[in-house]
Every structure is written in structure tokens, then in C-alpha cells.
N, C-alpha and C positions, 0 to 999 in steps of 0.2 A: 243190556252196558249201551253207551251206545260214544262210540267213540272216531278222532276225529286226528287225523293222520294223517301229519304237516313231512313234506318227504324234501329234500334237499338240492333248490336249484340247480344244480350241479348231476345232480342224478334221476335222470329219467326209470321211469317205471314198465322196467322190461326186459326178454332176454337179454338185451342185444348189450343191455352195460355189462355182460359177467363179467368184469374182474375186477365192478365199482360193492362192495361189500352194503355200502349205504343201498342201495336201489334196489338187491336182494332180501336185504332186507325189510323195505318196506312190505316189496311185496308178499317177502311168507305171512308175515308179522297180522296185514291187513286177512291175510286167508285163513289164519286162524279166529284172529276173533271172528269173519265170518260161520265157519267151521261149528261155532262156538256158542251163535246164532244170535247174533249183537249186531247192532249197528255202525255203519264202515264209513264215515265220511275222508274219501281222498283228499289234500290237497297237494298237488304234482304236477309236476313240469307238461309235453300235450299227449306228448307216446303214456301207454297205457293198458299195462293186461293186468293189473291186478287187481283181482276180488273185491270190491266196494259196492256198498248202493249207489254211492252219485259219486258223477266224478269233478274236484269242481278244477282247472285253467289253472296256476300261479301264477305261473313260470314261462318264459320260454326258450328255442333255441337259439337267440340271439341273448340270453341272460349267459347260457349257459359261458358263451366264449368266452362273455366277459366279465364270468365269476372264475374260470379257467386262465386268461387271460391269451385266450390261444393254446393254453398247453395241453396236454391230458388230460382227461378230465377228474385222476385222481388226483392233478393236483390246484385246486380249488384256490381261492383265498381267502385263509382261517380270520381276516379283518372284519370283527365286526361291526362295523361301520360304509362297512362296502354295499356300496346303492344298491349293486343285486339283493344281498343279501334287507337292505331297510326296503326294499321295492316291495321281494318274496313276502316279505313277513309279515307288513301294514295290510297288502294286497289277503292272505288267510287269512288275517284277525277281521275285516271288513268283512270274510265271506262264514266265516267260523261263526260273528256274529249276527248275522242273516240266520243261522240255524242252531242256534246250540239251544239247548233247555236245560235246570237244574241237572247239578247231577253228573258231568258229561265229561268223558277225559277227552286231555287232546297231549296227543304223542308223538315224541321230536327226534332228533338223536345226534342233529348241529351244535350242538354243549350251549357256549355263551352265545354263539352267532343267528342260534333264534334268541336267545332271555327275551329279545323286543314283542313275542309275543308273551313270555309267561310277563310281560310286567302291562301290556294290556287288557288280558282276561285275568282281575285276578278273583274275580268268581267261580272259576273254571280251577281243576289242580290239571295243572303242566306237569305233562312224565314225559320220564331223560329212560327211552325204554333200554339200552342198548350199550350199554359206558363203557369203549376203552379208547377214552381218553382220558387229561385232564383238565379238560373246557368245561364241565361243571357248574349247571348253579342249584339245580332245580333241589325245592325239599322232599318231591319226590325221582326216590332214584331206581333206576335195574343196574349193577352193573352184569359185565360178561363172564367174570374168572372171579375170585374168593381175592385170586391174588391180586390180580390187579386193584379193587377195592381197597385192601388193606396196603400195598402202596403208597394209594390215592390222601386213603385215611393219615396215613404213617406222615408226607411229603404235606396236604396239604391242613392237618390237623387245628389252628392255629382259626386259619381263612375263615376254613371251607370243616364243621366239626359235624361231622360221624350221624345223621336221623335217624331216624330208630324206626322209620317208613322203608328204609336200605333193605334191597333183596337180592338176589344170587341171580337168577339164574342165565342160563350156556348159552350164548350161540344157536339156534336154533335156524335146521336147512330140514329140503323135502329131501325123505329121505330114498323114495319111487323113483327120481331122479339118477342117482350115482349107478353105475354097469358093477354091480357084481360075479358075474356070468361068464365074464367071458378070458380066456387066454391070457397070463399073467406071458408078459417074458420078460430075458432077461433082460432089462436098466433102472439103473434109478431118474427117479424124477425129481426134479425143480420146477417149482414154481409162485412165481407170486415175481416180484415188481424187483426185476434185475438192480438189485443197490447194496454196496457194499453195508449196508444196516441189514441190510436182507442175508449176507454169510453167502451169496457167490460165490465168493474169493475159495470159500473154506470145502465149498457141496462138489469143484469142482477139484482139488485143491485132496479129497478124502478118496470119491469114488474116482483117481487117478492113481492113488496108494493101497487103491480095492481091489486094482484092477476088472472093472466095471462102467463100462458103456452111464454117462450119463444124459440127458436130453433133457433143453432148456428151456420153458418159456414164458413169455410173458410182456411185459413194455419192460424199457428203461437202459441201461447202457449198456453194449453188444460186447465192449472192446472187452467186461471184467468176465467174460464167460471163454475161457480158453480152458489147458491140460486136454485138446480133444474131444471135450462137448461140446454136439449138436449143441444147436441155436436154431430155434422154431420159429420166433420172432410173439409177436403175441393170437392169439388164437382165439376162437368163436366158442361160446358155451358149449357148443355138443363136443369138440373138439376137446376140450380139454378135461368133461365130462369120461371123455375116451382113455382122455394117459389114465388118468386117476384112478382109472380099470385096470390100462393093462400092462401099468409097471409095477416093478415088480416088487419096489421102496419106495417113497418121497421121503426125500430129507428137509430137511425145516433146519439151518447152524443160523439162526440169527443171530447178531453183537448186542443191538438189543431186547433192555427188554418189550419180553409181545407182551402186551396185556391180555392175549387169548390164542389165535393163529387161526382164523378161518383153514387155511389150509390143510393143517392139518388134520381137523376131523371129517373135516372130505375126503379126503384118503381115507381115511378108520372108515365109515358108511359105504367109501369103495371095497372093500375086505383089505386095501392097502397098506401093511404098515406104515412107520414114519420114522425114522431116524433125525431127532431136535440137540441143540442145548438142554440144560438143565436149567434153566430161571424161566421165568413169565408166564403168563400162560398157556408151559404144555408142560409143566410140574403136574396138573391139573387135568390135560387135557392125552395127554398120554403116559398110558399106568406102562412102565420102567418095566421088561423080560415080560410083556403079554397081548399090545399093542404096539409095540414098538420100541426103542431102546434113548434114553436121554443121554446126555456126555459133554463131556470139557471138553475135550483135544477132540483133530484130527487125525489124529488116529484112535482114540476111543470108533467116532463114526467110521471113520474107516472100516473096524473090523465088524460094525455095525452094521455095516450094511450090508454083509454076507448071516449074516447071526436075523440079524429080521424074516429074511426071505423062511421060516421055519417057522415062525409063531404062527397058532391060528382061526385063517382068515374067520372057519363063521368065530368066534371068540368075542373077534376084531367085529367084527358087523353087528353081533348079539348088544355089545357094550357104547357102541359110539349110536345106533335106535336110540339105549334107550336115554340112553346120556345130550345125544345132542338131534333127535328125531324132531319135529314141530308138532307130531302128531303127539308127545308127549307135554312136551315145551307150551306148549297152547293148556294145558291147563295146573301149572306151575305160575302162566299170568294170572284165569285162570281168576284161582286163589286169590293170589295178588290182587287184583282190582279187585276184588270182592270186600276181604279186609278192607281197600281203603277206603270206597265206593260210604263206606260205616264211620271212614273220621272225618272228623270234624273240621 
């Protein structure tokens, strides 16, 4: 099979963009399809480390600055009519038209902002291959979790009915990257955007109640890091992997409805248990009492920070590899695309 993978203009496909999940997902998806023997054309920014048959540049560093408004690259414009979306979408369409063959797939992650691509290529199946957002549109959809799929179907049932070609395939990671054999250190870790929505204040409160040191890494409002927690700032990918491996426990007290929660899966791939809230994607990614604890209150989180350290690291890792490794998920994708290739 042949795949035209279109990255978003704000996500250059390199390891440097470690906190941008869309960038890493594109890199990993290309690897999976190539590992399965398929042909992959990647359309992205000028800096690329993804494995592909051909890399086609469709966006520039200037485009990235424009679409983020000069802000951090995890906060781009999600307005479909933004000039950068229109420009990069059209460039992708023009380049795909030069290379396309009957039966090819186009794979995107930008939802409605990349609908222009699907509208311009009606002869190809345009697949949204990792939906953890609300702005979806395609007939061909892969959701990151059953919980998020159910939420979206419930909310948008009348306007966007469920399609028989929808499926759920959890997010995927390179399990060989994670550091599982380094000694644990007696601290809890909060890793992600430093916002009230992500629950940083609850993380600080829970760690203080537990009498446990808390280290915080990520981009955001440093003023929200309180109660003696140590703020490390935004870290490199290598440092992130080190923190995930050596922390005794990861805390994810997200206050909003998390579609999936990447960092919880990455922690488990590192052999690190997770303490999370008890809704959203954590209901699927964290097995309560086995790979971590799902909690309803700060007091429960404080107790769980200690209890999680007694959980089996071997069990946490084996479950995570089975559920979240791209070396496992690629076969789920292969089955999905083979079935889709037979649909007229």
C-alpha cells in the first residue's frame, strides 16, 4: 500500500520537537508503515528525521512562526481559513497529485484545518489516523481511545454520525526509547503543559500532603508551581526520558476530559506507575491498582503517590508494550488499512 502522510505546518518532523505530540506521532506512523513494507511519502516542514520513501517540503520556518503567532509551537492557530493552513494544504494537494495512484491513502492529523486536502482529492481515502480532538470530519477515522470516541459521538451525534469504518487504535510509541533500567529516585513527576487545566495545582497539593518531593517539567505558567515543588522548565527529549525513567511515580491530575493522555503511557513504558484522575482517556490507559491509581480527590492522590510505588514495574512495562508500542499497534493499523482498501 501507499501512504501520503501530511504533517501539520507547525510540527517539523524531528526529535527536537519533543513536547509536540503531533510531530512525534507523524514520525512514528511513518516508521510503522515503512516497517510493514509500505511506500510512504511525507509532506512536512524542511527539518525531517522520519523514515520515508520521499520527503516533500510543504511548509517553512516562517510558516510556523505565522501559524503560532510568535507563541510556543504547541499553541498554533486552529482556524481552518488561516493563510498558512490554506497555503500548506494546497501545496500538499499539488504535490500529492504529482505522485498519487489509485488506492493510495492520505493520512492527516489536523482535522477540519486539513479538510481542504480531502475536498481537493475526492478520488483518495483521507484518513484521520489519531483523533484526540473534536474538529474531525473524515469518513475514515481512527480514534485514540474508546472513551474519546464515545464522548464525540454523544456530543456530535446529529451533525457527525458514527461511521462503520471508524475504529479505535490507541496512541503508539517507540518502546525502545524509554529508560526502564535506571534506579528509581524518591520523587513524583509532573510532566506536561503547566496550566490549571492540566491540574498542576492539584499535583502540588497532593505531593505536599504526601510529604513527597515533586519535580515539574514543561512549558507554561511557572507561577502555578507551588508548595515547594521544583520547576525544571521545558526539557529536551532526552531529559524527558530520563525523568520518566527515574521518577517513582507520575502524577496526571488533569481537570479537563483528557482524550488519551500521552505522558501516562510514556511513564508506563518507562516502568513508572501513574496517579491520575478517574475519567477521560486515563480510564483506558491506567489500570487501577495494577499500573497506577485513578483518583477522585487530592487526598486520594496523596495516598496513591505512596501506594503506587509498590506496584510491579515488570507488570507495568509488559502491559504498556502490549497496548501502546508502535511495534504492536502497527499490525492493528495494517489490518485497518487492508480492510479499508477493499471498500469502494
